[in-house]
C-alpha atoms as an extended CHARMM CRD file, in Angstrom:
* protein
*
        50  EXT
         1         1  UNK       CA             -2.5120000000      -13.7850000000      -22.5910000000  PROA      1               0.0000000000
         2         2  UNK       CA             -2.3490000000      -14.2360000000      -18.9640000000  PROA      2               0.0000000000
         3         3  UNK       CA              1.3710000000      -14.6810000000      -19.3250000000  PROA      3               0.0000000000
         4         4  UNK       CA              1.7160000000      -11.3430000000      -21.3510000000  PROA      4               0.0000000000
         5         5  UNK       CA              0.0760000000       -9.4330000000      -18.6480000000  PROA      5               0.0000000000
         6         6  UNK       CA              2.0990000000      -10.9360000000      -15.7050000000  PROA      6               0.0000000000
         7         7  UNK       CA              5.3490000000      -10.6180000000      -17.8140000000  PROA      7               0.0000000000
         8         8  UNK       CA              4.5450000000       -6.8010000000      -18.3880000000  PROA      8               0.0000000000
         9         9  UNK       CA              4.2270000000       -6.0090000000      -14.8620000000  PROA      9               0.0000000000
        10        10  UNK       CA              7.4660000000       -7.6310000000      -14.1360000000  PROA      10              0.0000000000
        11        11  UNK       CA              9.3370000000       -5.1590000000      -16.2720000000  PROA      11              0.0000000000
        12        12  UNK       CA              9.6620000000       -2.6410000000      -13.3030000000  PROA      12              0.0000000000
        13        13  UNK       CA              6.9760000000       -0.5490000000      -14.2970000000  PROA      13              0.0000000000
        14        14  UNK       CA              4.2690000000       -2.0010000000      -12.3600000000  PROA      14              0.0000000000
        15        15  UNK       CA              6.1290000000       -2.4120000000       -9.0830000000  PROA      15              0.0000000000
        16        16  UNK       CA              5.9710000000        1.5070000000       -8.3630000000  PROA      16              0.0000000000
        17        17  UNK       CA              2.9800000000        1.8400000000       -5.9150000000  PROA      17              0.0000000000
        18        18  UNK       CA              2.5860000000       -0.6110000000       -2.6390000000  PROA      18              0.0000000000
        19        19  UNK       CA             -0.6610000000       -1.1740000000       -0.9920000000  PROA      19              0.0000000000
        20        20  UNK       CA             -0.1560000000       -0.1710000000        2.6640000000  PROA      20              0.0000000000
        21        21  UNK       CA             -1.8890000000       -1.0260000000        5.6220000000  PROA      21              0.0000000000
        22        22  UNK       CA             -1.9420000000        0.9320000000        8.9200000000  PROA      22              0.0000000000
        23        23  UNK       CA             -3.3750000000       -0.4140000000       12.2040000000  PROA      23              0.0000000000
        24        24  UNK       CA             -4.2370000000        2.6310000000       14.6960000000  PROA      24              0.0000000000
        25        25  UNK       CA             -6.5970000000        2.6210000000       17.6920000000  PROA      25              0.0000000000
        26        26  UNK       CA             -9.5550000000        4.6860000000       17.5460000000  PROA      26              0.0000000000
        27        27  UNK       CA             -9.5760000000        7.3820000000       20.6150000000  PROA      27              0.0000000000
        28        28  UNK       CA            -13.8070000000        7.1560000000       20.7590000000  PROA      28              0.0000000000
        29        29  UNK       CA            -14.0460000000        3.3240000000       20.9370000000  PROA      29              0.0000000000
        30        30  UNK       CA            -10.7390000000        2.1700000000       21.7090000000  PROA      30              0.0000000000
        31        31  UNK       CA            -11.5800000000       -0.2610000000       18.7510000000  PROA      31              0.0000000000
        32        32  UNK       CA             -8.7610000000       -0.8300000000       15.8580000000  PROA      32              0.0000000000
        33        33  UNK       CA             -9.0650000000        1.2000000000       12.9270000000  PROA      33              0.0000000000
        34        34  UNK       CA             -7.1340000000       -0.1220000000        9.8030000000  PROA      34              0.0000000000
        35        35  UNK       CA             -6.1050000000        2.3320000000        7.2200000000  PROA      35              0.0000000000
        36        36  UNK       CA             -5.6040000000        1.1060000000        3.7390000000  PROA      36              0.0000000000
        37        37  UNK       CA             -3.8170000000        3.1300000000        0.9720000000  PROA      37              0.0000000000
        38        38  UNK       CA             -1.9440000000        2.4070000000       -2.1040000000  PROA      38              0.0000000000
        39        39  UNK       CA              1.1530000000        4.8490000000       -2.0300000000  PROA      39              0.0000000000
        40        40  UNK       CA              4.0150000000        5.6370000000       -4.2350000000  PROA      40              0.0000000000
        41        41  UNK       CA              6.9780000000        3.4820000000       -3.1570000000  PROA      41              0.0000000000
        42        42  UNK       CA              9.0900000000        6.9010000000       -2.3110000000  PROA      42              0.0000000000
        43        43  UNK       CA              6.3560000000        7.6610000000        0.0000000000  PROA      43              0.0000000000
        44        44  UNK       CA              5.7560000000        4.6160000000        2.3880000000  PROA      44              0.0000000000
        45        45  UNK       CA              7.9410000000        5.9230000000        5.0100000000  PROA      45              0.0000000000
        46        46  UNK       CA              5.8860000000        9.0700000000        5.1980000000  PROA      46              0.0000000000
        47        47  UNK       CA              2.6280000000        6.9440000000        5.2200000000  PROA      47              0.0000000000
        48        48  UNK       CA              3.7310000000        5.1610000000        8.3820000000  PROA      48              0.0000000000
        49        49  UNK       CA              5.2750000000        8.2460000000        9.8870000000  PROA      49              0.0000000000
        50        50  UNK       CA              1.8820000000        9.9300000000       10.1230000000  PROA      50              0.0000000000
């Protein structure tokens, strides 16, 4: 059963989204904050540009 699920994700439909993690510095405390978001592959550069 697991092979079926993994094989269906490898067809190209399952790899449309990417989990992006961006590290930013907090202006208040100076500590680092990690912003995590699941983004469509076409908008990955836009996520990191902001």
